[in-house]
N, C-alpha and C positions, 0 to 999 in steps of 0.2 A: 135659269137653271141653278145659279149660285145662291138663290134666296134660301133654299133648303129649309123653308118653313121656320126661319128664325123668329118671325113675327108671332107664329103660333106658340112656340115655346115661351116666348117673352110674355105673351098674354096669359098663359097658364101660370107662369111664375108670379106675375103681379096680381092676377085675379081681378084686374081692373083695366077697362079700356083707357081711362085717363092716364094712369101711371105707365102702362105699356106704350101708349102713343108718345108720351114724353120721352121715354128712354129710346124709342126707335126714331124719333124725329119726324113723325107723320101725324096726320090729324086723326082724331077719333073716328071720323066718318070714313076715312080710308081704311082703317083697321077693321071697322065693323063691316064694311063692304067686302073686304077680303075674306072674312070669316063666313059671311052669308054666301059668297060665291063658292067657297070650299064646301060648305054644307050642302049646297045644291048639287055640286059635282059628285059628292059622295052619297047623296040622298040619305043623309044621317045628321042628326043634331049632335054637335060636339060639345057645346057649352050651354049651360043654363044661365041666361041673363039675369043678373041680380047683383047685390052688393054684399059680399064679393061674388065674382063669377065662380061657377062650380062645374066640374067635369061630368059628362055623362059616360057610361061604359064605352060608347063609341069614341068619345073624346079621349079617354084614357088609352084606348088601343091606338088611336092616331098619334098620340103624344110619343109613344114608343117608336113609331115609324119616323116621326119628325126628328127625334133625337138621333136615330140611326143615320138619317140623311145628313144632319149637321156634322156628325163624326166622320162620315164618308167624305164630305166636302173638305173638312179640315185635313184629313189624311192625304187627300189628293193634292191639296195646295202645298203641303209639306214636301211630298215626294217630287212634285214639279220643281219646287224651289231648290231642293237638294241636287237633282240631276242637272239643273241648269247652272248650278254653282253659285246662285245668288243668295241661298240661305234664307229665302223669304218665308213668311208665315208668321203666326202669332202664337207665342208660348204663354199660356194662362197659368199663373202661379198664385195660389191661395196662401195668404200669410196673415197672421194676427197683427192688429194695430200695434201691439207692444214692441214688435221687433222689426217691422217693415222699414222704418225710417233709418235704422242703423245698420241693417244688413243689405238691403236691396241696392242702394247706390253703388257700393263696391262690386256687388255681384253682377249687376247689369253692365258696369263698365268693363269687367273682365270678359263677359260673354260677347259683348258687341265688338270686341277686338277680333274675335274669330268669326263672328257672324254679323257683320255691320248692317245687313238688311233686315235682321230679325226685329220683330216688335214684341216686347215683353208687356203683357197685360197683367197688372197686379190686381187681384181680387182680395180686398182687405175686409176683415171682419173679426169677430171674437174667435178664440181658439176653437170653441165648439162648432161654430159655423163653418170654419174652413176645413175641419176634419170631416164634417158631413159632406162637404163638397167633394172631397177625395173619395169618400165611400160611394157617392152617387156618380162619380166619373164626370163631374161638371168642370173640372180643371185638369190641367196636365200634371201638376205637381202641387204639393202643399208642404209648407215649412211650419212645423208646430210641435206641440206636445201630444204625442199619441199614447193611448192606453195599451192594454195587453192584447186586445183582439180587435182587429179591423179587417173583416173579410173583404177580399177583393183589392187590397192595398198592400203594395210592397213597401216596407218601412226600413229606412237606413238611418241609424243614429248619427248625429252630426257633432254635437258638443253639449257640455253640461252648462246649465244656466242656473243662476242663484237669485232669488228674490230677496231684497233688503227693504227695510223701512227707512225712507229718506225724509229728513226734516230740516228746516232752516234753523241754524243755531239760535237766532233771536227768539223764534217761537218756542224752542225747547227751553231756553233760559227763562222766558216768561211763565211757562207752564210749571216748571219745577222750582223756580225761584232760586236757582243756583247757577254758577257758571257752566257753560256747555261741557267742558271737560269733566267736571264733577258729575254732571247729569249723565254722561255716557258711562262713567264708572258705576254710578248708582244703578243704571239699567242692567249693566253687566252682572252686578252682584245680586240684584233683587228681581230681575226679569221685567217684561213689558208691563206688568201690572201697575208699575209706578206711574204709567202714562194715562191714568184714568181721565184726567182733565184735558188731555191733548186732543185738538180737533183733527179730523182726517178727511182726505179726499180719496175716494175709493173707486176702483174698477167694478164692473158688474160681475155677478156670479157666473156668467157664461164664459168668462175669461179666466186665465190662470191667476192674474194678479188679484182679482176680486175674490176668487175662491180661497186662495192662500191667505189673503188679508183678513177676511172674515173668520177663517179658521184660527189664525194666530190671535186675533182679538178675543174670540170665544175662549180659547185655551188659557188666555191671560186673565180672564174674568172681567174684561173691559166692555162696558156698554158704550159703544163708540158714539161720539158726537160727530156725525157725518155732515160736513159742510157742503159737499158736492159729490156726484158720481158721474162717470163718463166712460165710454168705451175707448176713448182716445188717450193713450199713454202720454203723448206729447202735451195734451191739454192738462192732464193731471200733474205732470212735472212742472209745467208753467205755473200752476196754482200753488204748488209747494214752494216754488222759487219766490212767490210773492208772500210767503208766510201764512197762507190761508189754512194749511193743514198738512199733516204728514201723509206720504204716499207710499204704498207698497209697489215696488217696481223692480224689474230685472236690473242687476248691478251694471250690466253693459249698456243699458239704455241711456246712461249718462255720458257716454263717450262722445256724443255729438250735441250735448246740451250746451246752453249758453254759458258765459263766464260765471254768471250768477248761479246757474245750476250746479256748477262745479263746487260751489260753496256748501251745498247740502251735505249734511252729516248722514252717514250710512250706518244703520243699526243692524247687526246680524240677527237672523231669525233661527228657528228650529230646523232640524234636518229635513222636514217636509217641504221646506222652501228651496230645496235643491232638486233638480229634475233634468231630464234629457230632452233636448230639442232634436227632432228628426226630420228627414225628408220622406214624404209619402208619395208614391206614384201609383195611380190606379192601374190594375193589372191589364185592363183592356187598352191602355195607352200604347200605341205601336212604337217600335224603336225609332229614334229621331235624333239627329245630330244635336239639336238644341238641348235635349235632355242630358246628353253627355257633357255638353259645355256647362250646363247648370250644375251638374255634379262636381265638375272640376273647379268651378268658381266657388262653390260652397265649401269644398275641401280647403281651398286656399284661404278664404275668409275665416272659416271656423278655426283654423290653426292660429289665428291672431287673437282670438277671443279668450 
């Protein structure tokens, strides 16, 4: 009863028996047998076997039903947890890689003080990916940069975030061939265009750091020498710490960096590098104590940023 066709939605998500079986911890044969049994029961073909798998019209209709069953199961477990006082259940929070590591440890600690039996499942991805999760109702809440229009999502502003260009002083001195303090003064006077020979480690265009970074470089007339790209902000900062290249990153991402990371110089950017981070909750998400605790924890942590 509690399966709620999770395996089917996973199969549709991955469009692959191999990948879905790995995520579910079952064999491909088991997954294939489940699908065949369901198709016989419904007397309808749901998926076209291929690489990737594709949905039939009947498969699309059944996907909607399966998702409704999963939501009903989740709602039921939450309600049982709350009425029994245990606070059990799983809160799915979508958050971009760039801020998960410096926000969520403190937030989870605060939440678990009130709901010790709660499980917080972090679904991390690029900002664009997690916003889409909120729009599709695939998570209970999302922390990210929202645009002007997101139908079906209630958006609550949390705090202002600022992107900076962080670079190791040794790399900056080698690039401009002057002491770091003089280099910073030169950049302030003449703009980022003086960094034509500086190497960079960049995020992808699907995330805020990548989009802002490429935009700042374009506006400065820089044809960037990109040493590496990654969706992981922690990885990019670690590369910058090694002097491999400069990184565009949120200024508060360095609060939990290593001692070496604290030595990175921060170069201010244009006004477009300042933006609002918000909490988005799908409108179909029912009232739940865990969401109230998440809002309280976010308010407390955001006040320190």
